[in-house]
TORDO-97513 format. One record per atom (N, C-alpha, C): residue number from 1; chain; atom name; z negated, y, x negated. Coordinates in pm, whole numbers, plus 50000, padded with zeros to 5 digits. Example, Ala and Ser with C-alpha at 12.3 -4.5 7.8 and 13.67 -1.06 7.14 Angstrom:
REM residues 2
(1, 'A', 'N', (49220, 49431, 48681)) (1, 'A', 'CA', (49220, 49550, 48770)) (1, 'A', 'C', (49220, 49670, 48680)) (2, 'A', 'N', (49292, 49775, 48715)) (2, 'A', 'CA', (49286, 49894, 48633)) (2, 'A', 'C', (49213, 50003, 48710)) 
//
This chain:
REM residues 133
(1, 'A', 'N', (37162, 36912, 69764)) (1, 'A', 'CA', (37235, 36793, 69802)) (1, 'A', 'C', (37323, 36833, 69928)) (2, 'A', 'N', (37435, 36825, 69911)) (2, 'A', 'CA', (37537, 36873, 70036)) (2, 'A', 'C', (37565, 36738, 70126)) (3, 'A', 'N', (37573, 36772, 70259)) (3, 'A', 'CA', (37596, 36666, 70349)) (3, 'A', 'C', (37754, 36650, 70340)) (4, 'A', 'N', (37781, 36511, 70355)) (4, 'A', 'CA', (37931, 36481, 70360)) (4, 'A', 'C', (37998, 36530, 70486)) (5, 'A', 'N', (38120, 36569, 70471)) (5, 'A', 'CA', (38190, 36618, 70604)) (5, 'A', 'C', (38196, 36497, 70698)) (6, 'A', 'N', (38173, 36522, 70828)) (6, 'A', 'CA', (38175, 36418, 70924)) (6, 'A', 'C', (38311, 36399, 70974)) (7, 'A', 'N', (38414, 36480, 70947)) (7, 'A', 'CA', (38538, 36469, 71001)) (7, 'A', 'C', (38637, 36379, 70897)) (8, 'A', 'N', (38709, 36290, 70943)) (8, 'A', 'CA', (38774, 36197, 70866)) (8, 'A', 'C', (38919, 36266, 70864)) (9, 'A', 'N', (38984, 36272, 70738)) (9, 'A', 'CA', (39116, 36338, 70729)) (9, 'A', 'C', (39215, 36253, 70804)) (10, 'A', 'N', (39190, 36129, 70835)) (10, 'A', 'CA', (39292, 36057, 70895)) (10, 'A', 'C', (39277, 36064, 71052)) (11, 'A', 'N', (39160, 36124, 71094)) (11, 'A', 'CA', (39128, 36130, 71237)) (11, 'A', 'C', (39241, 36205, 71320)) (12, 'A', 'N', (39294, 36315, 71250)) (12, 'A', 'CA', (39397, 36403, 71328)) (12, 'A', 'C', (39509, 36319, 71346)) (13, 'A', 'N', (39550, 36237, 71236)) (13, 'A', 'CA', (39672, 36158, 71244)) (13, 'A', 'C', (39655, 36049, 71348)) (14, 'A', 'N', (39539, 35987, 71347)) (14, 'A', 'CA', (39516, 35885, 71454)) (14, 'A', 'C', (39525, 35939, 71601)) (15, 'A', 'N', (39461, 36058, 71612)) (15, 'A', 'CA', (39462, 36131, 71748)) (15, 'A', 'C', (39604, 36155, 71792)) (16, 'A', 'N', (39697, 36200, 71693)) (16, 'A', 'CA', (39835, 36224, 71723)) (16, 'A', 'C', (39901, 36086, 71773)) (17, 'A', 'N', (39879, 35977, 71694)) (17, 'A', 'CA', (39933, 35857, 71721)) (17, 'A', 'C', (39905, 35800, 71861)) (18, 'A', 'N', (39769, 35829, 71901)) (18, 'A', 'CA', (39722, 35788, 72028)) (18, 'A', 'C', (39763, 35879, 72141)) (19, 'A', 'N', (39775, 36010, 72109)) (19, 'A', 'CA', (39806, 36107, 72211)) (19, 'A', 'C', (39939, 36082, 72279)) (20, 'A', 'N', (40040, 36049, 72193)) (20, 'A', 'CA', (40178, 36026, 72261)) (20, 'A', 'C', (40187, 35922, 72373)) (21, 'A', 'N', (40132, 35798, 72330)) (21, 'A', 'CA', (40147, 35692, 72432)) (21, 'A', 'C', (40061, 35724, 72549)) (22, 'A', 'N', (39949, 35798, 72531)) (22, 'A', 'CA', (39853, 35831, 72640)) (22, 'A', 'C', (39931, 35931, 72735)) (23, 'A', 'N', (40001, 36030, 72679)) (23, 'A', 'CA', (40067, 36127, 72752)) (23, 'A', 'C', (40179, 36056, 72836)) (24, 'A', 'N', (40247, 35962, 72779)) (24, 'A', 'CA', (40353, 35881, 72848)) (24, 'A', 'C', (40294, 35798, 72963)) (25, 'A', 'N', (40178, 35744, 72948)) (25, 'A', 'CA', (40107, 35665, 73050)) (25, 'A', 'C', (40078, 35772, 73169)) (26, 'A', 'N', (40010, 35886, 73137)) (26, 'A', 'CA', (39980, 35988, 73234)) (26, 'A', 'C', (40091, 36043, 73303)) (27, 'A', 'N', (40214, 36059, 73245)) (27, 'A', 'CA', (40335, 36094, 73292)) (27, 'A', 'C', (40382, 36007, 73399)) (28, 'A', 'N', (40390, 35878, 73355)) (28, 'A', 'CA', (40442, 35765, 73449)) (28, 'A', 'C', (40340, 35762, 73563)) (29, 'A', 'N', (40209, 35780, 73551)) (29, 'A', 'CA', (40130, 35767, 73663)) (29, 'A', 'C', (40159, 35876, 73764)) (30, 'A', 'N', (40187, 35986, 73715)) (30, 'A', 'CA', (40213, 36106, 73804)) (30, 'A', 'C', (40340, 36091, 73878)) (31, 'A', 'N', (40447, 36040, 73798)) (31, 'A', 'CA', (40569, 36013, 73860)) (31, 'A', 'C', (40554, 35893, 73967)) (32, 'A', 'N', (40486, 35794, 73935)) (32, 'A', 'CA', (40477, 35689, 74026)) (32, 'A', 'C', (40394, 35730, 74144)) (33, 'A', 'N', (40288, 35804, 74134)) (33, 'A', 'CA', (40218, 35868, 74245)) (33, 'A', 'C', (40304, 35943, 74341)) (34, 'A', 'N', (40380, 36021, 74278)) (34, 'A', 'CA', (40481, 36120, 74360)) (34, 'A', 'C', (40585, 36013, 74435)) (35, 'A', 'N', (40634, 35911, 74376)) (35, 'A', 'CA', (40714, 35820, 74445)) (35, 'A', 'C', (40646, 35745, 74547)) (36, 'A', 'N', (40521, 35709, 74530)) (36, 'A', 'CA', (40451, 35635, 74632)) (36, 'A', 'C', (40431, 35731, 74757)) (37, 'A', 'N', (40401, 35860, 74726)) (37, 'A', 'CA', (40378, 35945, 74840)) (37, 'A', 'C', (40516, 35963, 74922)) (38, 'A', 'N', (40623, 35972, 74849)) (38, 'A', 'CA', (40750, 35992, 74908)) (38, 'A', 'C', (40811, 35856, 74975)) (39, 'A', 'N', (40745, 35741, 74943)) (39, 'A', 'CA', (40786, 35602, 74988)) (39, 'A', 'C', (40930, 35579, 74947)) (40, 'A', 'N', (40956, 35633, 74818)) (40, 'A', 'CA', (41081, 35603, 74757)) (40, 'A', 'C', (41084, 35470, 74688)) (41, 'A', 'N', (41135, 35363, 74741)) (41, 'A', 'CA', (41127, 35235, 74677)) (41, 'A', 'C', (41192, 35227, 74541)) (42, 'A', 'N', (41314, 35289, 74537)) (42, 'A', 'CA', (41387, 35285, 74416)) (42, 'A', 'C', (41301, 35351, 74294)) (43, 'A', 'N', (41244, 35467, 74317)) (43, 'A', 'CA', (41175, 35529, 74236)) (43, 'A', 'C', (41046, 35469, 74189)) (44, 'A', 'N', (40969, 35394, 74300)) (44, 'A', 'CA', (40856, 35329, 74271)) (44, 'A', 'C', (40885, 35208, 74170)) (45, 'A', 'N', (40993, 35137, 74187)) (45, 'A', 'CA', (41032, 35037, 74105)) (45, 'A', 'C', (41050, 35076, 73965)) (46, 'A', 'N', (41123, 35185, 73961)) (46, 'A', 'CA', (41160, 35247, 73825)) (46, 'A', 'C', (41030, 35287, 73746)) (47, 'A', 'N', (40960, 35368, 73827)) (47, 'A', 'CA', (40841, 35421, 73741)) (47, 'A', 'C', (40735, 35315, 73722)) (48, 'A', 'N', (40722, 35211, 73809)) (48, 'A', 'CA', (40627, 35104, 73782)) (48, 'A', 'C', (40666, 35037, 73645)) (49, 'A', 'N', (40795, 35002, 73641)) (49, 'A', 'CA', (40849, 34944, 73523)) (49, 'A', 'C', (40807, 35030, 73394)) (50, 'A', 'N', (40833, 35154, 73406)) (50, 'A', 'CA', (40816, 35245, 73288)) (50, 'A', 'C', (40659, 35251, 73279)) (51, 'A', 'N', (40579, 35248, 73368)) (51, 'A', 'CA', (40439, 35250, 73358)) (51, 'A', 'C', (40389, 35124, 73283)) (52, 'A', 'N', (40451, 35016, 73325)) (52, 'A', 'CA', (40410, 34896, 73256)) (52, 'A', 'C', (40437, 34894, 73103)) (53, 'A', 'N', (40546, 34945, 73066)) (53, 'A', 'CA', (40590, 34963, 72928)) (53, 'A', 'C', (40497, 35047, 72856)) (54, 'A', 'N', (40474, 35168, 72916)) (54, 'A', 'CA', (40386, 35266, 72854)) (54, 'A', 'C', (40236, 35218, 72837)) (55, 'A', 'N', (40192, 35158, 72932)) (55, 'A', 'CA', (40061, 35100, 72930)) (55, 'A', 'C', (40047, 34982, 72806)) (56, 'A', 'N', (40149, 34906, 72800)) (56, 'A', 'CA', (40150, 34803, 72686)) (56, 'A', 'C', (40148, 34869, 72561)) (57, 'A', 'N', (40222, 34979, 72541)) (57, 'A', 'CA', (40233, 35037, 72416)) (57, 'A', 'C', (40101, 35111, 72382)) (58, 'A', 'N', (40053, 35174, 72489)) (58, 'A', 'CA', (39916, 35242, 72474)) (58, 'A', 'C', (39810, 35150, 72440)) (59, 'A', 'N', (39798, 35047, 72499)) (59, 'A', 'CA', (39687, 34940, 72481)) (59, 'A', 'C', (39701, 34883, 72351)) (60, 'A', 'N', (39823, 34862, 72304)) (60, 'A', 'CA', (39846, 34818, 72162)) (60, 'A', 'C', (39797, 34910, 72059)) (61, 'A', 'N', (39836, 35037, 72070)) (61, 'A', 'CA', (39791, 35143, 71982)) (61, 'A', 'C', (39640, 35167, 71984)) (62, 'A', 'N', (39585, 35168, 72095)) (62, 'A', 'CA', (39437, 35193, 72117)) (62, 'A', 'C', (39370, 35072, 72052)) (63, 'A', 'N', (39418, 34944, 72084)) (63, 'A', 'CA', (39355, 34833, 72027)) (63, 'A', 'C', (39347, 34827, 71866)) (64, 'A', 'N', (39464, 34868, 71818)) (64, 'A', 'CA', (39474, 34881, 71670)) (64, 'A', 'C', (39362, 34981, 71616)) (65, 'A', 'N', (39363, 35091, 71687)) (65, 'A', 'CA', (39279, 35204, 71638)) (65, 'A', 'C', (39126, 35156, 71666)) (66, 'A', 'N', (39107, 35095, 71753)) (66, 'A', 'CA', (38959, 35050, 71803)) (66, 'A', 'C', (38918, 34951, 71688)) (67, 'A', 'N', (39001, 34871, 71642)) (67, 'A', 'CA', (38969, 34766, 71536)) (67, 'A', 'C', (38915, 34847, 71401)) (68, 'A', 'N', (38982, 34957, 71387)) (68, 'A', 'CA', (38942, 35041, 71273)) (68, 'A', 'C', (38827, 35129, 71302)) (69, 'A', 'N', (38788, 35136, 71433)) (69, 'A', 'CA', (38685, 35229, 71471)) (69, 'A', 'C', (38723, 35370, 71478)) (70, 'A', 'N', (38833, 35407, 71502)) (70, 'A', 'CA', (38876, 35536, 71491)) (70, 'A', 'C', (38943, 35593, 71632)) (71, 'A', 'N', (38894, 35556, 71744)) (71, 'A', 'CA', (38943, 35609, 71878)) (71, 'A', 'C', (38849, 35738, 71898)) (72, 'A', 'N', (38909, 35848, 71914)) (72, 'A', 'CA', (38832, 35968, 71943)) (72, 'A', 'C', (38780, 35950, 72094)) (73, 'A', 'N', (38659, 35996, 72114)) (73, 'A', 'CA', (38588, 35973, 72239)) (73, 'A', 'C', (38680, 36042, 72367)) (74, 'A', 'N', (38725, 36165, 72333)) (74, 'A', 'CA', (38818, 36223, 72445)) (74, 'A', 'C', (38933, 36156, 72485)) (75, 'A', 'N', (38995, 36078, 72394)) (75, 'A', 'CA', (39111, 35991, 72420)) (75, 'A', 'C', (39065, 35876, 72490)) (76, 'A', 'N', (38958, 35821, 72442)) (76, 'A', 'CA', (38902, 35692, 72512)) (76, 'A', 'C', (38871, 35721, 72656)) (77, 'A', 'N', (38821, 35848, 72681)) (77, 'A', 'CA', (38778, 35876, 72810)) (77, 'A', 'C', (38912, 35888, 72897)) (78, 'A', 'N', (39011, 35969, 72847)) (78, 'A', 'CA', (39132, 35978, 72916)) (78, 'A', 'C', (39205, 35847, 72943)) (79, 'A', 'N', (39201, 35757, 72850)) (79, 'A', 'CA', (39256, 35616, 72880)) (79, 'A', 'C', (39183, 35553, 72996)) (80, 'A', 'N', (39042, 35565, 73003)) (80, 'A', 'CA', (38965, 35507, 73108)) (80, 'A', 'C', (39009, 35573, 73242)) (81, 'A', 'N', (39024, 35706, 73243)) (81, 'A', 'CA', (39068, 35771, 73363)) (81, 'A', 'C', (39190, 35725, 73404)) (82, 'A', 'N', (39296, 35692, 73313)) (82, 'A', 'CA', (39424, 35646, 73343)) (82, 'A', 'C', (39415, 35496, 73398)) (83, 'A', 'N', (39319, 35422, 73336)) (83, 'A', 'CA', (39315, 35278, 73401)) (83, 'A', 'C', (39252, 35290, 73537)) (84, 'A', 'N', (39165, 35404, 73573)) (84, 'A', 'CA', (39121, 35411, 73702)) (84, 'A', 'C', (39230, 35445, 73805)) (85, 'A', 'N', (39319, 35525, 73763)) (85, 'A', 'CA', (39435, 35573, 73836)) (85, 'A', 'C', (39524, 35453, 73867)) (86, 'A', 'N', (39545, 35363, 73766)) (86, 'A', 'CA', (39618, 35256, 73781)) (86, 'A', 'C', (39564, 35159, 73894)) (87, 'A', 'N', (39431, 35142, 73887)) (87, 'A', 'CA', (39373, 35065, 73983)) (87, 'A', 'C', (39381, 35120, 74125)) (88, 'A', 'N', (39360, 35244, 74137)) (88, 'A', 'CA', (39363, 35315, 74264)) (88, 'A', 'C', (39501, 35309, 74320)) (89, 'A', 'N', (39610, 35310, 74243)) (89, 'A', 'CA', (39748, 35310, 74285)) (89, 'A', 'C', (39777, 35171, 74317)) (90, 'A', 'N', (39720, 35071, 74246)) (90, 'A', 'CA', (39749, 34925, 74283)) (90, 'A', 'C', (39680, 34893, 74412)) (91, 'A', 'N', (39564, 34942, 74448)) (91, 'A', 'CA', (39491, 34931, 74567)) (91, 'A', 'C', (39559, 34995, 74678)) (92, 'A', 'N', (39613, 35117, 74665)) (92, 'A', 'CA', (39685, 35178, 74768)) (92, 'A', 'C', (39815, 35093, 74800)) (93, 'A', 'N', (39888, 35054, 74696)) (93, 'A', 'CA', (39993, 34960, 74732)) (93, 'A', 'C', (39972, 34834, 74790)) (94, 'A', 'N', (39865, 34768, 74751)) (94, 'A', 'CA', (39814, 34647, 74825)) (94, 'A', 'C', (39776, 34684, 74971)) (95, 'A', 'N', (39711, 34791, 75000)) (95, 'A', 'CA', (39697, 34812, 75142)) (95, 'A', 'C', (39821, 34855, 75224)) (96, 'A', 'N', (39923, 34916, 75167)) (96, 'A', 'CA', (40042, 34939, 75221)) (96, 'A', 'C', (40119, 34811, 75240)) (97, 'A', 'N', (40117, 34724, 75153)) (97, 'A', 'CA', (40184, 34591, 75168)) (97, 'A', 'C', (40119, 34508, 75278)) (98, 'A', 'N', (39992, 34513, 75285)) (98, 'A', 'CA', (39919, 34437, 75399)) (98, 'A', 'C', (39951, 34499, 75530)) (99, 'A', 'N', (39958, 34625, 75525)) (99, 'A', 'CA', (39999, 34690, 75672)) (99, 'A', 'C', (40146, 34649, 75706)) (100, 'A', 'N', (40231, 34651, 75612)) (100, 'A', 'CA', (40359, 34610, 75640)) (100, 'A', 'C', (40377, 34457, 75676)) (101, 'A', 'N', (40304, 34383, 75617)) (101, 'A', 'CA', (40294, 34237, 75650)) (101, 'A', 'C', (40242, 34218, 75796)) (102, 'A', 'N', (40142, 34299, 75845)) (102, 'A', 'CA', (40078, 34285, 75983)) (102, 'A', 'C', (40191, 34341, 76073)) (103, 'A', 'N', (40261, 34445, 76036)) (103, 'A', 'CA', (40365, 34512, 76129)) (103, 'A', 'C', (40489, 34401, 76140)) (104, 'A', 'N', (40521, 34327, 76044)) (104, 'A', 'CA', (40617, 34234, 76047)) (104, 'A', 'C', (40578, 34120, 76135)) (105, 'A', 'N', (40449, 34064, 76123)) (105, 'A', 'CA', (40398, 33964, 76201)) (105, 'A', 'C', (40391, 33998, 76344)) (106, 'A', 'N', (40376, 34125, 76375)) (106, 'A', 'CA', (40371, 34160, 76522)) (106, 'A', 'C', (40509, 34167, 76587)) (107, 'A', 'N', (40605, 34209, 76501)) (107, 'A', 'CA', (40744, 34228, 76548)) (107, 'A', 'C', (40816, 34090, 76540)) (108, 'A', 'N', (40783, 33999, 76453)) (108, 'A', 'CA', (40848, 33870, 76433)) (108, 'A', 'C', (40742, 33765, 76409)) (109, 'A', 'N', (40676, 33728, 76534)) (109, 'A', 'CA', (40561, 33627, 76513)) (109, 'A', 'C', (40615, 33488, 76475)) (110, 'A', 'N', (40539, 33424, 76408)) (110, 'A', 'CA', (40583, 33284, 76378)) (110, 'A', 'C', (40607, 33194, 76482)) (111, 'A', 'N', (40669, 33085, 76459)) (111, 'A', 'CA', (40712, 32990, 76574)) (111, 'A', 'C', (40605, 32891, 76601)) (112, 'A', 'N', (40510, 32872, 76505)) (112, 'A', 'CA', (40401, 32761, 76511)) (112, 'A', 'C', (40283, 32829, 76598)) (113, 'A', 'N', (40310, 32821, 76736)) (113, 'A', 'CA', (40205, 32878, 76829)) (113, 'A', 'C', (40113, 32766, 76880)) (114, 'A', 'N', (40139, 32639, 76854)) (114, 'A', 'CA', (40057, 32532, 76915)) (114, 'A', 'C', (40082, 32503, 77061)) (115, 'A', 'N', (40189, 32576, 77113)) (115, 'A', 'CA', (40231, 32542, 77243)) (115, 'A', 'C', (40358, 32475, 77266)) (116, 'A', 'N', (40407, 32457, 77385)) (116, 'A', 'CA', (40542, 32382, 77401)) (116, 'A', 'C', (40639, 32482, 77383)) (117, 'A', 'N', (40751, 32445, 77344)) (117, 'A', 'CA', (40861, 32532, 77331)) (117, 'A', 'C', (40953, 32535, 77453)) (118, 'A', 'N', (41056, 32603, 77459)) (118, 'A', 'CA', (41151, 32612, 77577)) (118, 'A', 'C', (41206, 32474, 77602)) (119, 'A', 'N', (41226, 32405, 77512)) (119, 'A', 'CA', (41283, 32256, 77522)) (119, 'A', 'C', (41176, 32154, 77569)) (120, 'A', 'N', (41054, 32196, 77575)) (120, 'A', 'CA', (40954, 32108, 77614)) (120, 'A', 'C', (40880, 32036, 77497)) (121, 'A', 'N', (40925, 32056, 77373)) (121, 'A', 'CA', (40857, 31989, 77270)) (121, 'A', 'C', (40743, 32069, 77221)) (122, 'A', 'N', (40633, 32001, 77167)) (122, 'A', 'CA', (40512, 32054, 77109)) (122, 'A', 'C', (40560, 32109, 76982)) (123, 'A', 'N', (40518, 32247, 76956)) (123, 'A', 'CA', (40564, 32307, 76818)) (123, 'A', 'C', (40453, 32293, 76709)) (124, 'A', 'N', (40360, 32208, 76739)) (124, 'A', 'CA', (40255, 32188, 76631)) (124, 'A', 'C', (40318, 32120, 76516)) (125, 'A', 'N', (40268, 32154, 76394)) (125, 'A', 'CA', (40326, 32085, 76281)) (125, 'A', 'C', (40238, 31955, 76257)) (126, 'A', 'N', (40290, 31857, 76206)) (126, 'A', 'CA', (40217, 31743, 76164)) (126, 'A', 'C', (40161, 31770, 76035)) (127, 'A', 'N', (40043, 31723, 76011)) (127, 'A', 'CA', (39966, 31748, 75882)) (127, 'A', 'C', (39975, 31628, 75801)) (128, 'A', 'N', (40035, 31640, 75686)) (128, 'A', 'CA', (40028, 31532, 75578)) (128, 'A', 'C', (40077, 31403, 75631)) (129, 'A', 'N', (40162, 31379, 75721)) (129, 'A', 'CA', (40220, 31254, 75761)) (129, 'A', 'C', (40139, 31173, 75839)) (130, 'A', 'N', (40041, 31240, 75919)) (130, 'A', 'CA', (39962, 31164, 76014)) (130, 'A', 'C', (40050, 31123, 76125)) (131, 'A', 'N', (40002, 31015, 76202)) (131, 'A', 'CA', (40069, 30964, 76314)) (131, 'A', 'C', (40039, 31043, 76450)) (132, 'A', 'N', (40144, 31087, 76515)) (132, 'A', 'CA', (40119, 31151, 76646)) (132, 'A', 'C', (40144, 31054, 76765)) (133, 'A', 'N', (40067, 31064, 76862)) (133, 'A', 'CA', (40099, 30984, 76974)) (133, 'A', 'C', (40197, 31037, 77063)) 
//
């Protein structure tokens, strides 16, 4: 009695169909990472949009393949790594945005200080239509 071959003839075709969108995601991640390092806002916006499209396409293809149970483990692992890189870049961008917000607050403080203004009026805001004495 011979053992049945473990390789599926369609596995190579599935791998090729999944490889291309994954390569696109990885390429966009590299380009976006470089743009973030250069702080090139135009390139960041451009590559973030391309990454969004590439991720949508890759997730769609991987989801279709997963439903049929034919996602090769090495491609699943690469997709997980790409997801981690997306999360890391998102976190890096969030930190940069928070730092920028703090710098803007220092340079341009808000007017609501709770003190009197130069004209002698109290700068406190009224809350919800309450009556002030």
